[in-house]
C-alpha positions in Angstrom: 9.8 9.7 52.3 12.1 12.3 53.6 15.1 11.4 55.9 13.2 12.3 58.8 11.1 9.3 58.2 14.5 7.1 59.1 15.3 9.2 62.5 14.2 6.4 64.6 16.2 3.9 62.6 19.3 5.7 62.5 19.8 5.3 66.1 19.9 1.7 66.1 22.7 -0.5 64.2 21.7 -3.9 63.2 23.7 -5.7 66.2 21.4 -3.6 69.2 17.4 -4.4 66.9 18.9 -8.2 67.2 19.9 -7.6 70.4 16.4 -6.4 71.5 14.4 -9.9 69.7 15.9 -11.8 72.7 15.3 -9.1 75.7 12.7 -8.9 78.0 12.2 -5.5 80.0 9.4 -6.5 82.5 10.4 -9.4 84.5 6.9 -10.5 85.0 6.6 -11.2 81.5 9.4 -13.5 81.5 7.5 -16.5 82.3 4.8 -16.1 79.8 7.3 -15.1 77.1 9.5 -18.4 77.5 6.5 -20.5 77.7 5.1 -18.6 74.6 8.7 -19.3 72.8 8.8 -22.7 73.8 5.0 -23.6 72.7 5.4 -21.0 69.2 9.0 -22.4 68.3 8.4 -26.1 69.0 5.4 -26.3 67.2 6.7 -24.1 64.0 9.6 -26.7 64.0 7.7 -29.5 63.8 6.3 -27.7 60.6 9.4 -26.3 58.7 12.4 -27.7 60.7 14.7 -25.7 63.1 16.6 -23.7 60.1 13.8 -22.0 58.6 12.2 -21.3 61.9 15.5 -19.7 63.2 14.9 -17.5 59.9 11.9 -16.8 60.2 12.8 -15.5 63.9 15.3 -14.0 63.2 15.5 -12.2 60.1 11.4 -11.8 60.4 12.3 -9.9 63.6 15.2 -7.6 62.1 12.7 -6.9 59.1 9.8 -6.2 61.1 11.9 -4.0 63.8 13.4 -1.8 60.5 9.7 -1.4 59.3 8.5 -0.6 62.8 11.0 2.1 63.3 10.7 4.0 59.5 6.9 4.0 60.3 7.3 5.5 63.8 9.5 8.3 62.6 7.0 9.2 59.6 4.0 8.9 61.5 5.7 11.5 64.1 6.6 13.7 61.1 3.5 13.7 59.2 0.8 13.0 61.8 2.3 15.3 64.5 -1.4 16.3 65.5 -3.1 13.2 65.6 -0.9 10.4 66.8 -2.1 7.1 65.9 -0.2 5.1 68.4 2.9 5.4 70.9 5.9 5.9 68.6 8.7 2.9 68.4 12.5 3.8 70.4 13.6 0.4 70.4 13.5 -2.7 67.8 10.9 -5.2 68.3 10.4 -7.7 71.1 10.0 -11.3 71.0 6.4 -10.9 71.3 6.1 -9.5 67.2 8.8 -12.0 66.4 6.6 -15.0 67.4 3.9 -13.9 65.9 6.0 -13.7 62.3 7.3 -17.3 63.1 3.5 -18.1 63.7 2.3 -16.8 60.4 5.5 -17.9 58.3 4.7 -22.0 60.2 1.4 -21.1 59.2 2.2 -21.6 55.5 3.3 -25.2 56.2 -0.5 -26.2 57.8 -3.7 -27.6 56.3 -6.4 -25.6 55.1 -8.3 -25.2 58.7 -5.2 -24.2 60.8 -3.8 -22.0 58.3 -7.1 -20.0 58.6 -7.3 -20.3 62.1 -3.8 -19.4 63.2 -3.9 -16.4 60.9 -7.3 -15.6 62.2 -5.8 -15.7 65.6 -3.1 -13.6 64.8 -4.5 -10.7 62.7 -7.4 -10.4 65.5 -5.0 -10.1 68.5 -2.1 -8.2 66.7 -5.4 -5.9 65.5 -7.5 -5.3 69.0 -4.3 -4.7 71.0 -2.9 -2.3 68.6 -6.7 -0.3 68.1 -7.2 -0.3 71.9 -3.3 0.0 73.5 -1.1 1.1 70.3 1.9 0.7 72.4 5.2 0.6 70.2 5.6 -3.2 70.6 1.8 -3.5 68.9 3.1 -1.4 66.1 5.9 -3.9 66.0 3.2 -6.8 66.4 0.8 -5.6 63.6 4.0 -5.5 61.3 5.0 -8.8 61.9 2.0 -10.4 60.3 2.5 -9.7 56.8 6.5 -10.0 57.2 5.9 -13.4 58.6 3.8 -14.6 55.8 6.5 -13.4 53.4 8.9 -15.4 55.1 6.6 -18.7 54.9 5.9 -18.2 51.7 9.9 -17.5 50.7 10.7 -20.4 52.7 8.8 -22.8 50.8 5.2 -22.6 51.8 1.8 -22.3 50.1 2.1 -18.9 47.9 -2.3 -19.6 47.8 -2.5 -19.1 51.0 -4.6 -15.7 51.2 -7.5 -17.3 49.0 -10.9 -17.4 51.1 -11.4 -20.7 52.9 -15.0 -22.9 53.1 -16.0 -22.8 56.5 -18.4 -25.3 57.8 -21.6 -24.0 59.7 -20.4 -24.8 62.6 -16.9 -23.0 62.2 -18.9 -20.0 61.1 -20.7 -19.9 64.3 -17.4 -19.7 65.9 -16.0 -16.8 64.0 -19.3 -15.0 64.7 -19.1 -16.0 68.6 -15.2 -14.8 68.8 -15.8 -11.5 67.0 -19.0 -10.6 68.9 -17.3 -11.5 71.8 -14.0 -9.6 70.9 -16.5 -6.6 70.6 -17.7 -6.8 73.9 -14.5 -7.5 75.9 -12.7 -4.9 73.6 -14.3 -1.9 75.6 -13.6 -3.5 78.6 -9.9 -4.2 77.7 -9.9 -0.3 77.1 -11.3 0.6 80.3 -8.7 -1.6 82.3 -5.7 -0.6 79.5 -6.8 3.5 80.9 -3.7 5.6 79.3 -4.0 3.5 75.8 -3.0 5.3 72.8 -5.0 3.4 70.0 -7.7 4.7 67.8 -10.5 2.5 70.0 -9.1 3.3 73.1 -11.9 6.4 73.4 -13.9 3.5 74.5 -12.1 3.6 77.9 -12.9 7.2 78.1 -16.7 5.8 78.2 -16.0 4.4 81.1 -15.5 7.6 83.3 -18.7 9.6 85.0 -19.4 12.8 83.4 -20.2 13.6 87.5 -17.2 15.0 89.2 -16.5 16.9 92.7 -14.1 19.6 92.0 -13.1 21.3 95.6 -15.8 19.8 97.3 -18.4 21.1 94.2 -20.4 18.6 92.5 -20.4 19.3 88.5 -21.0 17.9 85.2 -17.9 17.9 82.6 -19.0 19.7 79.7 -22.5 20.7 81.1 -23.5 24.4 80.3 -25.6 24.5 83.7 -23.3 22.8 85.8 -20.1 23.5 84.7 -17.2 22.3 86.5 -15.2 25.2 87.7 -11.3 25.5 87.5 -10.1 23.2 90.4 -7.1 22.1 91.6 -7.9 18.4 91.7 -10.6 16.7 90.6 -12.5 13.2 91.6 -15.6 10.7 90.7 -19.0 11.2 92.8 -19.2 7.0 92.2 -15.4 5.5 91.6 -17.0 2.2 90.3 -19.7 3.9 88.2 -18.4 3.5 84.9 -18.8 -0.6 85.4 -22.3 -0.2 85.1 -21.6 0.3 81.3 -20.3 -2.7 80.9 -23.8 -4.4 81.4 -24.9 -4.0 77.7 -21.3 -5.7 77.2 -22.6 -8.7 79.3 -26.0 -8.8 77.1 -23.4 -9.1 73.7 -21.6 -11.7 75.6 -24.3 -13.7 76.5 -25.5 -13.2 72.4 -21.9 -14.2 71.7 -22.3 -17.9 73.3 -25.8 -17.9 71.7 -24.5 -17.5 68.6 -22.2 -20.4 68.6 -25.3 -22.7 69.5 -27.0 -21.2 66.2 -29.6 -19.6 67.9 -31.2 -16.8 65.4 -32.3 -14.8 68.5 -28.9 -14.4 69.9 -27.6 -13.2 66.6 -30.6 -10.5 66.3 -29.6 -9.7 70.0 -25.8 -8.7 69.3 -26.7 -6.9 66.0 -29.1 -4.6 67.8 -26.5 -4.0 70.6 -23.8 -3.4 67.7 -26.0 -0.9 66.0 -27.0 0.9 69.0 -23.4 1.5 70.2 -22.7 2.9 66.6 -25.6 5.1 67.1 -24.6 6.1 70.6 -21.0 6.8 69.2 -22.2 8.8 66.3 -24.0 11.0 68.3 -21.0 11.5 70.5 -19.0 12.1 67.4 -21.6 14.6 66.1 -21.8 16.6 69.5 -18.0 16.3 70.2 -15.4 19.2 69.5 -11.9 19.6 70.4 -12.5 22.4 73.1 -14.8 20.3 74.6 -12.5 17.2 74.7 -9.8 19.5 76.0 -12.2 20.3 78.9 -13.1 16.8 79.3 -9.2 15.9 79.6 -8.6 18.4 81.7 -10.9 17.2 84.1 -10.3 13.7 84.1 -6.4 14.6 84.5 -5.1 13.6 80.7 -3.6 14.9 78.2 -5.4 17.7 76.2 -3.2 17.4 72.8 -4.6 14.4 71.9 -8.6 15.7 71.2 -8.3 15.2 67.4 -7.1 12.1 68.2 -10.1 11.5 70.3 -12.3 12.6 67.6 -10.5 10.2 65.1 -11.4 7.6 67.4 -14.9 8.6 67.9 -15.2 8.0 64.5 -13.4 4.5 64.2 -15.4 3.5 67.5 -18.4 4.1 66.0 -17.9 2.4 62.5 -16.6 -0.6 64.2 -19.7 -2.1 65.4 -21.5 -1.1 62.5 -19.0 -3.1 60.5 -19.6 -6.0 62.9 -23.0 -5.8 62.8 -23.0 -5.8 58.6 -21.0 -8.8 59.4 -23.3 -10.5 61.3 -25.8 -9.9 59.2 -24.1 -11.3 55.9 -23.5 -14.5 57.6 -26.9 -15.0 59.2 -27.5 -18.2 57.2 -25.1 -20.4 59.5 -27.5 -19.1 62.9 -29.9 -21.0 62.0 -32.2 -22.3 65.1 -35.4 -19.8 65.2 -37.2 -18.6 68.3 -41.1 -19.8 69.0 -43.3 -16.9 69.2 -43.5 -17.3 72.8 -40.0 -17.0 73.7 -39.9 -13.7 72.0 -42.7 -12.3 73.3 -41.5 -13.4 76.7 -38.2 -11.6 75.8 -39.7 -7.8 74.6 -42.4 -7.9 77.9 -39.5 -8.4 79.9 -37.5 -5.7 78.4 -40.7 -3.5 78.1 -41.8 -4.0 81.5 -38.3 -3.6 82.8 -37.8 -0.4 81.5 -41.5 1.0 82.0 -40.8 0.1 86.0 -37.7 1.4 86.2 -38.8 4.6 84.5 -42.1 5.1 86.8 -39.7 4.4 89.9 -37.2 7.3 88.5 -39.5 9.8 87.8 -41.5 9.4 91.4 -38.2 9.1 93.0 -37.4 12.3 91.3 -40.3 14.2 92.2 -40.1 13.3 96.3 -36.3 13.7 96.2 -36.5 17.0 93.8 -34.9 19.2 96.6 -31.5 16.9 96.6 -30.7 17.9 93.3 -28.9 21.1 92.4 -30.0 23.0 90.8 -33.7 21.8 91.9 -35.5 20.4 88.5 -38.7 21.5 87.1 -41.3 18.5 86.6 -40.4 19.2 83.0 -37.0 18.3 83.3 -37.4 15.1 85.5 -40.1 13.6 83.0 -37.5 14.5 79.6 -34.7 12.8 81.2 -36.9 9.6 82.4 -35.4 7.8 78.8 -31.7 9.0 80.4 -32.3 7.4 83.4 -31.7 4.5 81.2 -28.6 4.8 80.1 -25.2 4.0 81.9 -24.2 7.1 83.4 -21.2 7.4 82.2 -22.5 7.1 78.2 -24.3 10.4 79.3 -22.5 13.5 77.7 -22.2 16.5 80.1 -24.1 18.3 78.1 -27.5 16.9 78.7 -27.0 16.9 82.4 -29.5 19.7 83.8 -29.0 18.6 87.6 -26.3 17.2 89.6 -27.4 14.6 92.8 -26.2 16.2 96.1 -26.8 13.8 98.9 -26.9 9.6 99.0 -30.7 9.4 97.7 -30.5 11.8 94.9 -26.8 9.9 93.9 -29.2 6.2 94.3 -31.6 7.8 91.6 -29.2 8.8 89.7 -27.3 5.3 89.0 -29.5 2.6 90.2 -32.1 2.9 87.1 -29.6 2.2 84.6 -28.0 -1.0 86.7 -31.1 -2.3 87.1 -32.8 -1.9 83.3 -29.4 -3.2 81.7 -29.5 -6.5 84.7 -32.9 -7.0 83.3 -31.9 -6.9 79.6 -28.7 -9.1 80.8 -31.2 -11.9 82.3 -34.2 -11.6 79.9 -31.2 -11.8 76.7 -30.1 -15.4 79.1 -33.2 -16.7 78.9 -33.8 -15.9 75.3 -30.8 -17.3 74.2 -30.4 -20.7 76.7 -34.6 -21.5 76.5 -35.0 -25.1 75.6 -37.9 -24.2 73.5 -36.0 -21.5 71.2 -35.9 -24.3 68.3 -38.8 -24.1 66.2 -40.8 -26.9 66.0 -40.0 -28.7 68.9 -43.1 -30.6 69.3 -43.8 -31.6 65.8 -40.3 -32.8 65.9 -40.5 -34.9 69.1 -43.5 -36.7 67.5 -41.8 -37.3 64.1 -39.3 -38.7 66.3 -41.4 -41.4 67.8 -43.2 -42.2 64.7 -39.7 -42.8 62.8 -39.0 -45.5 65.3 -42.1 -47.4 63.9 -41.0 -47.0 60.3 -39.1 -45.7 57.6 -36.4 -45.7 54.9 -33.1 -44.9 54.8 -33.6 -41.3 54.9 -36.3 -41.5 57.5 -34.0 -40.4 60.2 -32.6 -37.1 58.4 -36.3 -35.8 59.2 -34.8 -35.3 62.7 -32.2 -32.6 61.4 -32.7 -28.5 61.4 -34.6 -27.3 58.9 -37.5 -29.5 57.8 -41.4 -28.8 58.5 -43.7 -31.7 59.1 -46.8 -32.7 58.0 -48.6 -35.5 59.6 -51.6 -37.4 58.2 -55.2 -37.1 60.4 -56.1 -40.5 60.9 -53.2 -42.2 59.9 -49.8 -43.2 61.7 -47.6 -41.6 59.0 -46.0 -38.1 58.2 -43.6 -36.4 55.8 -40.6 -33.9 56.4 -40.5 -31.2 53.8 -38.4 -27.9 53.0 -40.6 -25.1 51.3 -38.7 -22.9 48.7 -40.5 -20.8 46.5 -43.6 -22.3 46.5 -42.2 -25.9 45.9 -42.5 -28.3 48.9 -39.6 -30.8 48.8 -40.0 -34.1 51.1 -37.0 -35.6 52.6 -37.5 -39.0 51.6 -40.5 -40.8 52.0 -43.0 -41.2 54.0 -42.4 -42.5 58.0 -44.6 -44.6 60.3 -46.2 -47.4 60.7 -48.6 -46.6 57.7 -46.4 -45.0 55.4 -46.6 -47.2 52.6 -50.5 -46.8 52.1 -51.5 -45.0 49.0 -53.8 -42.7 50.6 -50.8 -40.9 52.8 -49.3 -39.2 49.7 -52.7 -38.2 48.1 -53.6 -36.3 51.3 -50.1 -34.3 51.5 -50.6 -33.4 47.6 -54.1 -32.2 48.9 -52.6 -30.0 51.8 -49.7 -28.6 49.4 -53.0 -27.6 47.3 -54.6 -26.0 49.5 -51.8 -23.9 50.3 -50.9 -23.2 46.8 -47.6 -25.1 46.5 -46.0 -27.9 44.4 -45.1 -30.9 45.8 -42.3 -32.9 44.9 -41.4 -36.1 46.7 -37.4 -36.5 46.8 -35.3 -39.4 47.3 -37.9 -41.9 47.9 -37.3 -45.3 47.8 -39.2 -48.1 45.6 -41.5 -48.7 48.4 -42.5 -45.2 48.9 -42.6 -44.6 45.0 -44.6 -47.8 44.5 -47.1 -46.1 47.2 -47.1 -42.6 44.7 -48.4 -44.9 41.7 -52.0 -43.9 42.2 -50.9 -40.3 41.6 -49.6 -41.4 37.9 -47.3 -38.7 38.3 -43.5 -38.7 36.5 -40.7 -40.0 38.2 -36.7 -39.8 37.6 -33.8 -41.7 39.3 -31.7 -39.6 41.1 -29.1 -41.7 43.0 -29.1 -45.5 43.9 -28.6 -46.5 47.9 -25.7 -48.8 48.1 -27.5 -51.6 50.6 -25.8 -54.1 52.3 -26.7 -57.3 54.8 -24.4 -57.4 57.6 -24.9 -61.5 58.3 -24.4 -62.3 54.9 -21.5 -60.0 53.8 -17.9 -60.8 54.0 -15.0 -59.2 52.5 -14.2 -62.3 50.3 -13.9 -62.1 46.5 -11.5 -60.8 44.0 -13.5 -57.3 44.0 -13.6 -57.0 47.5 -9.8 -56.8 47.8 -9.4 -53.2 48.5 -11.2 -53.8 52.1 -9.3 -56.8 52.9 -5.8 -55.1 52.2 -7.1 -52.1 53.8 -7.8 -54.4 57.0 -4.6 -56.2 57.4 -2.7 -52.8 57.0 -4.5 -51.2 59.7 -3.9 -54.3 62.4 -0.2 -54.0 61.1 0.4 -50.1 61.5 -2.0 -50.4 65.5 -4.8 -48.9 63.4 -8.1 -49.9 65.6 -11.7 -49.0 64.9 -13.9 -47.7 67.7 -17.9 -47.7 67.5 -19.0 -44.9 70.0 -21.6 -42.3 70.5 -21.1 -38.6 70.7 -22.0 -38.7 74.0 -19.4 -40.8 75.4 -16.7 -39.2 73.7 -14.2 -36.7 75.5 -13.7 -33.1 74.7 -10.3 -33.9 73.1 -11.8 -36.1 70.9 -14.5 -34.0 69.8 -12.0 -31.3 68.9 -10.3 -34.0 66.7 -13.2 -34.5 64.9 -13.8 -31.0 64.0 -10.8 -30.3 62.9 -10.8 -33.1 60.7 -14.3 -32.1 59.1 -13.3 -28.5 59.2 -9.6 -29.5 56.9 -12.5 -31.4 54.7 -14.6 -28.6 54.4 -11.9 -25.8 54.0 -10.9 -27.4 50.8 -14.4 -27.5 49.0 -15.2 -24.7 46.4 -18.4 -24.8 47.2 -20.0 -24.1 50.4 -21.3 -26.9 52.7 -24.3 -28.5 51.6 -27.5 -30.1 53.7 -30.8 -31.6 53.2 -29.6 -35.2 52.6 -26.0 -34.6 53.2 -25.0 -34.3 57.1 -22.4 -32.5 58.8 -20.8 -33.5 62.2 -23.0 -31.7 64.2 -25.8 -34.1 63.6 -23.4 -36.9 64.7 -24.1 -35.6 68.3 -27.8 -36.9 68.2 -28.1 -40.0 71.0 -29.4 -42.4 68.4 -26.8 -41.8 65.9 -23.1 -43.7 66.0 -19.5 -42.8 65.2 -17.2 -45.6 64.1 -13.4 -43.9 64.6 -10.4 -44.7 63.6 -7.3 -44.5 66.0 -3.4 -44.7 65.4 -1.0 -46.3 67.7 -0.8 -43.4 69.5 -4.8 -43.3 70.1 -5.0 -39.9 67.5 -8.4 -40.1 65.6 -7.3 -40.2 62.2 -10.2 -40.8 60.2 -14.7 -40.7 61.2 -17.6 -42.1 59.9 -21.2 -41.4 61.2 -24.2 -43.4 61.0 -27.8 -42.5 61.5 -30.6 -45.2 62.8 -32.9 -47.4 60.5 -36.0 -48.6 61.9 -38.6 -51.2 60.6 -41.9 -52.4 61.8 -39.8 -54.5 64.4 -37.6 -51.5 65.7 -34.1 -50.7 64.8 -33.0 -52.9 61.8 -29.8 -51.2 60.7 -27.6 -48.4 60.3 -27.2 -46.0 57.4 -23.7 -43.9 56.2 -23.8 -40.4 57.1 -20.2 -38.4 57.5 -16.9 -40.1 55.8 -13.7 -37.7 56.9 -10.4 -38.6 57.3 -7.0 -36.5 57.8 -4.8 -35.7 55.1 -2.0 -38.1 56.6 -4.2 -41.2 57.2 -3.2 -44.4 55.8 -4.8 -45.5 52.3 -7.8 -47.5 52.6 -8.7 -46.4 55.9 -12.6 -45.6 55.0 -12.6 -49.4 53.7 -11.3 -50.6 57.3 -14.0 -48.7 59.2 -16.4 -49.5 56.9 -15.7 -53.1 57.3 -15.3 -52.5 61.1 -19.5 -51.3 60.8 -20.7 -54.4 59.3 -18.9 -56.8 62.0 -20.3 -54.5 64.7 -23.8 -54.6 63.2 -23.4 -58.1 62.4 -22.7 -58.8 66.6 -25.7 -56.7 67.0 -28.3 -58.7 65.2 -28.7 -56.2 62.5 -30.0 -56.8 59.3 -29.2 -53.4 57.2 -26.3 -51.5 56.0 -27.0 -48.6 53.7 -23.7 -46.7 52.3 -26.8 -44.3 51.2 -27.1 -42.7 47.9 -25.1 -40.8 46.1 -26.4 -37.9 45.1 -26.7 -37.0 41.2 -25.1 -40.5 41.0 -27.2 -42.9 39.8 -25.8 -46.7 39.0 -27.2 -46.9 35.4 -24.6 -49.5 34.0 -24.8 -50.0 30.4 -25.4 -47.8 27.3 -26.6 -44.5 28.4 -27.3 -42.6 25.0 -30.9 -42.9 25.1 -31.6 -41.1 28.7 -34.7 -38.4 28.4 -33.6 -34.9 28.8 -34.3 -34.4 32.8 -31.8 -37.4 33.0 -29.4 -35.8 30.6 -29.8 -33.0 32.3 -29.2 -34.5 36.1 -26.0 -35.7 34.5 -25.0 -32.4 33.3 -25.3 -31.3 36.9 -23.4 -34.3 38.3 -20.7 -33.6 36.0 -20.1 -30.2 37.2 -20.4 -30.7 41.1 -17.8 -33.6 40.4 -14.9 -31.5 41.2 -16.1 -30.0 44.3 -18.3 -32.8 45.9 -17.4 -35.9 44.1 -20.6 -37.5 44.0 -19.5 -39.9 40.9 -16.2 -40.6 43.1 -18.5 -41.5 45.9 -20.6 -43.7 44.1 -17.7 -45.7 42.5 -15.6 -46.0 46.2 -19.3 -47.8 47.4 -19.0 -50.0 44.4 -15.8 -51.5 46.0 -18.2 -53.2 48.7 -20.5 -54.9 45.8 -23.3 -53.9 47.4 -27.1 -54.5 46.4 -28.0 -51.0 44.1 -31.7 -49.5 45.4 -32.8 -46.6 43.0 -33.9 -43.3 44.9 -36.4 -41.8 42.6 -37.9 -37.8 42.6 -41.9 -38.4 41.6 -42.6 -34.8 40.7 -46.4 -33.9 38.6 -45.1 -32.6 35.8 -42.2 -31.6 33.6 -43.6 -28.2 33.2 -42.4 -27.7 36.8 -39.1 -28.9 36.5 -37.0 -25.0 36.8 -38.9 -24.7 39.7 -38.1 -27.6 41.2 -34.4 -27.5 40.2 -34.3 -23.9 42.2 -35.8 -25.5 45.2 -33.8 -28.6 45.3 -30.6 -26.2 45.2 -31.9 -23.8 47.6 -32.6 -27.2 50.0 -29.4 -28.3 49.7 -27.3 -24.8 49.9 -30.0 -22.7 52.1 -30.5 -19.1 51.7 -28.9 -19.3 48.6 -29.5 -15.8 46.2 -29.7 -16.3 42.7 -26.4 -13.6 42.4 -25.2 -16.7 44.8 -26.3 -19.7 42.4 -24.7 -17.4 39.9 -21.0 -17.2 41.6 -21.7 -21.0 42.5 -22.1 -21.9 39.4 -18.6 -19.9 37.9 -17.0 -21.7 40.8 -18.3 -25.1 39.8 -17.3 -24.3 35.8 -13.8 -23.2 37.3 -13.5 -26.5 39.3 -14.2 -28.4 36.4 -11.8 -27.0 34.1 -8.9 -27.1 36.0 -9.9 -30.7 37.1 -9.7 -31.5 33.6 -6.5 -29.6 33.1 -5.3 -31.6 36.0 -6.2 -35.1 34.4 
């Protein structure tokens, strides 16, 4: 690096840089900065102590300032023709220093908040730098690695840069944020106006190519109606640029739909981003420095940044492409498909809107042709019809053949695109927010009604997303199943009043045979397995369900000492249990539960599973219940979720679904919660409490040396999954309550189908898993097992 690279840094001494860290130039921003200092520094001080926090602020700020001044001088020397931002003239302000403190403090948090804090800092710093690129924004960008290094130096986690697992809900949150930022960014660029960032070119798209120069209406960049050299220019319609914000409103609506898991919203977001990519690519192809210099003259900006605009156009094309690819890769987290009627209505609305606008635009152009200059021909009007659907500010000036000269012609120029994109916003909102956008909604309602007339302990899981339903023709019974690779895997046994009749299973097998599928009955209890005996199929024990009778169970006895100890300790520490439904929780409570669950998922080495393993999302069902543990300050420290179990007489009890706890919760908090559930169900007159089964961890007992080949394979698979999901540890935990263990079976036609069945089951638990993904998963499980073994 030459000496000129440090030209900026040599002007200021260390004292001046330190003083800059405590200076706010704009008095209007002082209250905001003070609040940010109190919040960020207070949070960081609680995590890593006052001395470390001050070190991260002062030393991190000095290092950030030195690096920014050096990079600014180097950029000015190396890239004088393509400025990538405003060169810094002073040291870093308090805002970059606070970002560095937040990054340093993230090294002292759990996996969930570590990812959230770093993601928020990264997105905010990168977004503002790309759109505005002021000197302070460069410092903010540099503060991220500096703060991270300071956190590690001060004793924080060193492995924090590795990828962290996210639940499907958290992935949707991140995808929603990404889509929303893509939509809001161009609006930020428009409001910023004179930003110097690479993506500030989006701000140019808010300028209408139609301008008035010395009382003459013209189009900048047009060869047919060129703009003359004039002393002043002004837009024909100053607010026309905001029509270009309507496609971004479509993206915002899609972002909300992604958060709700709507697959249609994901498709809309991908399509809009690809359209933006195509449009920006087209602008990049047709643009050249001379034309950009002319546009700069018309718009009253500096023409020296023409090359930067070309680079910005390229970056502005690649960003939406990257967003579209990211959304597509992560599509498995957004799994609620639309109905055929909803999709049909959406496309019909868009098509009718486009056709209506096009016809009226063409007809109006014919009637008011004299109000354009020069007068367009019929062929030109016809060729311009598709262009009327584009927001006027996105129309390249070179494509303009005639300009409007009257109020009527201006209405024909601006209104068609505004009306069309308003229709697109309404159609997207209807598609995303329609209640009918859940596939199989009617079947799910029917299955839910039948479940209340009888089901096994896993029966209510049939109402979860991802299941398909089969109903017996003349009997009150049905199955929930999932189809993967030609294998139809049922979720538990049949449900309904006639679920134990032998002909129900045979009818389902016949249905699968008619479709060329291999039927497999998975996690069925003894009653359901007995009803399937007439098939004379093979069965293998895959789990044991731990069952308690709330009417007779007590924590007395030596083997239940842990439960009594946990209950007594909770009483001493002021921890109380609360039996509640999701709808009765406050927003703060729901956020806390999400945090606890996301922290649990983030520490896992394999993806979040589904099928018979629920998530917090399922707890929102009105029939489900939660047992919460609150400490003396009313903070939620642990949560368990429970799904209802129905018998012939109605609700008979609840089955355990999810167990989550904070890392700093007291030991035995989960035992305390389950004991509280027993007391609650006893008071409610229930006769069943199921701790559910532990997949691949049956309570065999005795000698396991004479296991069959299938059972030995399941034992091996259970051992491989143990470091990641702890199924065996979970089974051992349930043994503390001395329950009655009831076997759960997989019933299948023949051993020759086992490879296909194994793959289908894996895809049930990890939806969308590819062959390559399965190989990577196997490597991670093997690594986790080795790490666990070496630790022991």
